[in-house]
C-alpha positions as a printed NumPy array, in Angstrom:
array([[ -5.685, -12.343,  -3.397],
       [ -6.874,  -9.507,  -1.154],
       [ -8.238,  -5.974,  -1.286],
       [ -7.429,  -2.824,   0.64 ],
       [ -9.846,  -0.303,   2.139],
       [ -8.546,   2.762,   0.3  ],
       [-11.305,   5.373,   0.462],
       [-14.76 ,   6.075,   1.763],
       [-17.005,   7.839,  -0.749],
       [-19.585,  10.3  ,   0.558],
       [-22.399,  11.415,  -1.736],
       [-23.134,  15.099,  -1.232],
       [-24.425,  18.244,  -2.892],
       [-21.366,  20.472,  -2.282],
       [-18.097,  18.482,  -2.256],
       [-15.881,  21.543,  -1.735],
       [-17.811,  22.74 ,   1.321],
       [-18.079,  19.305,   2.908],
       [-14.422,  18.489,   2.213],
       [-13.365,  21.782,   3.843],
       [-15.446,  20.926,   6.937],
       [-13.947,  17.44 ,   7.268],
       [-10.413,  18.774,   6.648],
       [-10.914,  20.987,   9.71 ],
       [-12.388,  18.139,  11.769],
       [ -9.662,  15.6  ,  10.944],
       [ -6.68 ,  17.844,  10.115],
       [ -6.674,  16.379,   6.597],
       [ -5.607,  18.093,   3.386],
       [ -7.154,  18.088,  -0.071],
       [ -5.143,  15.559,  -2.056],
       [ -7.125,  15.51 ,  -5.301],
       [-10.023,  17.275,  -6.928],
       [-11.805,  17.032, -10.223],
       [-15.185,  18.15 , -11.465],
       [-17.741,  17.235,  -8.8  ],
       [-15.225,  15.37 ,  -6.606],
       [-12.85 ,  16.264,  -3.777],
       [-10.595,  13.727,  -2.048],
       [ -9.032,  14.456,   1.338],
       [ -6.63 ,  12.508,   3.497],
       [ -3.75 ,  12.519,   5.929],
       [ -1.365,  11.26 ,   3.237],
       [ -1.075,  11.143,  -0.538],
       [ -1.647,   7.527,  -1.52 ],
       [  0.618,   5.812,  -4.007],
       [  0.002,   2.399,  -5.508],
       [  3.222,   1.137,  -3.915],
       [  2.197,   2.278,  -0.402],
       [ -1.269,   0.77 ,  -0.711],
       [  0.069,  -2.54 ,  -2.013],
       [  2.678,  -2.716,   0.784],
       [  0.324,  -2.293,   3.762],
       [ -3.093,  -1.128,   4.892],
       [ -3.025,   2.656,   5.145],
       [ -5.572,   5.079,   6.525],
       [ -8.377,   5.445,   3.981],
       [ -9.093,   8.776,   2.335],
       [-12.491,  10.462,   2.131],
       [-13.905,  11.15 ,  -1.323],
       [-16.789,  13.614,  -1.571],
       [-18.814,  13.1  ,  -4.756],
       [-21.46 ,  15.503,  -5.981],
       [-24.853,  13.883,  -6.555],
       [-28.254,  15.433,  -7.286],
       [-30.691,  15.738,  -4.402],
       [-30.195,  15.596,  -0.678],
       [-30.089,  12.781,   1.814],
       [-33.55 ,  11.339,   2.465],
       [-33.05 ,   8.84 ,   5.307],
       [-30.732,   7.958,   8.192],
       [-27.187,   7.009,   7.217],
       [-26.461,   3.286,   7.228],
       [-22.768,   4.043,   7.61 ],
       [-21.197,   6.836,   9.637],
       [-17.823,   8.063,  10.838],
       [-16.664,   7.957,  14.451],
       [-14.026,  10.432,  15.59 ],
       [-11.998,  10.424,  18.815],
       [-10.404,  13.613,  20.171],
       [ -6.643,  13.237,  20.653],
       [ -5.678,  16.37 ,  22.573],
       [ -8.723,  17.472,  24.556],
       [-11.912,  16.253,  26.15 ],
       [-14.903,  14.921,  24.248],
       [-16.865,  17.961,  25.427],
       [-14.184,  20.351,  24.14 ],
       [-14.188,  18.609,  20.751],
       [-17.988,  18.793,  20.522],
       [-17.762,  22.534,  21.199],
       [-15.097,  22.941,  18.467],
       [-17.218,  20.996,  15.972],
       [-20.286,  23.077,  16.795],
       [-18.224,  26.18 ,  15.947],
       [-17.341,  24.586,  12.578],
       [-21.041,  24.214,  11.766],
       [-21.868,  20.701,  13.   ],
       [-24.967,  20.207,  15.122],
       [-25.919,  17.688,  17.793],
       [-28.417,  15.018,  16.798],
       [-30.806,  12.721,  18.594],
       [-31.08 ,   9.327,  16.933],
       [-32.507,   7.672,  20.022],
       [-29.149,   7.153,  21.746],
       [-30.316,   8.389,  25.175],
       [-28.593,  10.816,  27.504],
       [-26.49 ,   8.281,  29.424],
       [-23.947,   7.703,  26.622],
       [-20.286,   8.723,  26.768],
       [-20.354,   9.628,  23.051],
       [-22.173,  12.37 ,  21.186],
       [-24.058,  12.029,  17.897],
       [-23.606,  14.985,  15.571],
       [-24.379,  15.837,  11.947],
       [-22.122,  17.557,   9.427],
       [-23.044,  20.434,   7.114],
       [-25.202,  18.19 ,   4.891],
       [-26.89 ,  16.217,   7.672],
       [-24.615,  13.142,   7.703],
       [-24.422,  11.616,  11.168],
       [-21.105,  11.037,  12.914],
       [-20.15 ,  10.302,  16.506],
       [-17.621,  11.927,  18.795],
       [-16.272,   9.141,  20.999],
       [-14.221,   9.168,  24.181],
       [-11.053,  11.203,  24.22 ],
       [ -7.704,   9.597,  23.486],
       [ -5.83 ,  12.509,  25.095],
       [ -3.347,  11.533,  27.83 ],
       [ -5.007,  11.591,  31.22 ],
       [ -3.157,  13.443,  33.975]])
């Protein structure tokens, strides 16, 4: 017996707004929505696909009352695939993300940012081909 990591649920106040932000960040699409919930992903999961192999998890944004009150215990890391880390940070700033200081220091090769509702995430080293 085993389980699959199928989705990561994110509590938030505005699922539509946060899902739209993360769709832009990750080039995902909305794959399902219902009252107070929006699911995004790079693929539309089927039971058969999930049972056959581990697939990329989806993100599920769930509306909850109240805002975040403390530092996230879990966060996303993203890696640029076609540009530098600095270029990706600039793109994400234009989408509404902001840089954050969580005590990481200035000598790191990754950047801590927060999304539109204050959830931390990190922009890691680029995976773009190096010339």
